[in-house]
N, C-alpha and C positions, 0 to 999 in steps of 0.2 A: 539582667539582676539577677544576684545569687539567688540559692534557694532557701539559704537563710534569711536573707534578707524578705523575701516574697511568703515565707511561711511565718514572719513577725508582721509582714502588713495584714495577712490573710488572720491570724491572732485577734490584731488589735482592730478589724473591722467587724470580727465578729464576739470581743469582749460583751458585755452586758450593757452598758451604757452607751456604745455603737449601737447595739440593739436596739436597746431603748427608741434613741435619737430618729432610726430607719424606720421605725413601728409606729410611732406619733407623732404628728404632723406640729401638735400643740408642742410637745416635748421639742424637737424644734428650733421653732420658732421663738421661745422662751429662752432657748440658749445663745440661739443669732441674737436674739436682742440684748442678753446678757454681752455677747463680745462687741458689738456696736457701742453699748455704753462705755466697753471697757476703753474701746478706741477714743469715743469721745472724751473720755475723762486723763486720757492722756493727750491729744491736739490741744481740746479747750484748754491745759492748764499749762503745756509747753512750748505750745508756740507763743504764745502772746509773752514769755520770759525770753524767747529766744530773740524774738524779732526786736524787744525792747533792748537785748542787748546788743542788737546787732545794728541799730538805725540811733540809739537815743542816750545809753550807755545803761549805768549805774547809777543806784546812790542807796543809802542806810535803808532807806524805805523799800526800795525794790528786794533788798539783803533781806529781811522780815517776810514780805513778799514771796520771796523764790524759794526760802525754805516750805509753807505751804505751796506752794506751786509742784514742788517738785514731791511732795508725799502723794499726792490728789496722781500727780501722772504717775506714778510709782503703784498706784494704786490701781488706775486704769491697766498698766501696761501687766501687771499679773493675771488682771482679771480678762483681759483681751488674750496674754498665749493659754490661759487654762481654759476659755471655751473655745479657743484656738485650734489648740490642740484636740480637743474633742468633737470640736465638728470636722478636723481633718479625718480621726476615724471611722467618722460616716461610709467615707470612702477613700481610703488612701491611696489604693493603685490610681483611682482617677484623677487625683490631686497631682498624686509626684510626675501623672503626665501633661499636667497643663504646664507649659510656658509660664504664664504670668503667677502660677503659685510657686513657682521656681524663682521668679526673681522675687516677689515678694518673701523667699527666704533669705535670699541674699542682702535685699534692701534692710530688712530686719537684723540679721547679724551685723550691717554695716552698721547702720543706727544704734544697735548694745555696744560695739565696738568705743563708739563716738560719744557712747555714754561715759563706760570706764574712761576715755581722754577727758574729760569734762572735769571728770570727779578727778582724778590725778592733776590737772593742774590745779584746779580749786585747795588738793593739799596742801602742795608747794606756794600759793600766793593767795593774801586774803581776800576778802570779794571789796570790788573796789567801791570808795566811796564816795566820786565824783563821776559824772560822766567822760572825761577826758580821761579819766585809769582806768579805761578798759581794755585791757592788754590786745593785741593783735590776733594772739593766740586764739585770746574768750570767744572772740566776736568773730572767727574764724569757725570756731567748734559751734558755736550756738546755731550759725547762717547752715551750715553742715546739717546740725538735728534738725532745722525746718523744714531744709530739702531734703532728707532722711525720712523722714516721718511723713511728707507729705508725698513723696513716692510710695513708701510703703503702702498707704491707704490707696492711693490710686492701682497700683498695680493690687492690691488687694479685690478693689472694686471690678476690675479688668477681670478675675478668674470666671466669673458667672458668662464673659463675653466671648471668654476662649473654645 
């Protein structure tokens, strides 16, 4: 690890937000709970939508629900990333040394790239109005989304066991 990366991680571990979590079990508990809430909002809203697209197709009612589900998922993602970064700051060197954490970052990057691909596809094609109208690409990206978000969750839970 280069000196500049080590210095950055040392600074991160010493910033007041990290120190507060290091010194207060209660603060850590609430930030961790907020992280879990973000994950719950993300997965609880996007998995049903993904699975519906993969196995049952789409319709106009689902299009209306999808807009709300995507907003809730985006809110959960923002909360999970913000609180995850804050939790990371408590022990950045330890986390970077954890294989499960590194897998989580790779899976998260892939899940975010999948979101970009899904939104690109939706800009090119209108939302399907009938279950049979869901393009294979949309079904594939929805299935990949469900798989990647679930795998990211598992990798995150795995961190404490490695």
